[in-house]
N, C-alpha and C positions, 0 to 999 in steps of 0.2 A: 210518710209515716215518721214520727219523731225517732231520734236515735235511742238506743237502750238506756243511756244515762238519764235522758229526759223522762223515760217511762219510770225508772226507779224513783226519780224525784217526785213524779206525780203520785205514785203509790204512797210514798212517805207523807206527802202532803194530805192525801185522803185519810190516812191513818191519824194524822194530827187533828183532823176536823171532828173526829168522834167525841173527844172530851169537850170540845167547844160546843158542839150541839147539845151535849148532855148538860153542860153548865148553864146554858141559856134557858133551860126548863121549857123548851118548846114542845115537850112531849105530853101526851094526854094522860098517860098512866105508867105504872111500873113495868107493865108488859112491853110497851113501846121502848122503854129505856133498856130493858134486858135484851130485846131483839136487836137494837142498834149496837149494843156492846158486843154481842156475839157475832152478828152478821157483817157489820161494816168492815172490820179488818179483813175478813175472808173475801168479801166482795172486792175490796181494793186490790188485794193480792191477785185474785182471779182476773180482774180487769187488766192489771199489769202484765200478767202472763199471757193473756189472750193477745194483747197488743204486741208484745214481744214476739210471739209466734207468728203473727201476721207480718211483722217487719222482716223476720227471717225468711219467710216463705215467699215474699213478694219479689225476691231477687232472681 
């Protein structure tokens, strides 16, 4: 499992990808765009917290 600092970096990188995805206009409609704007940051944070929890409990 990666160290906590690596997890923080991964979460930050995922958050940075949201505007990039939105700027590429790969979305079908406004609903997709809104869903990504709302859900992606929370998903990135949740993933980071889950990975951090697994790292701490694996010792």
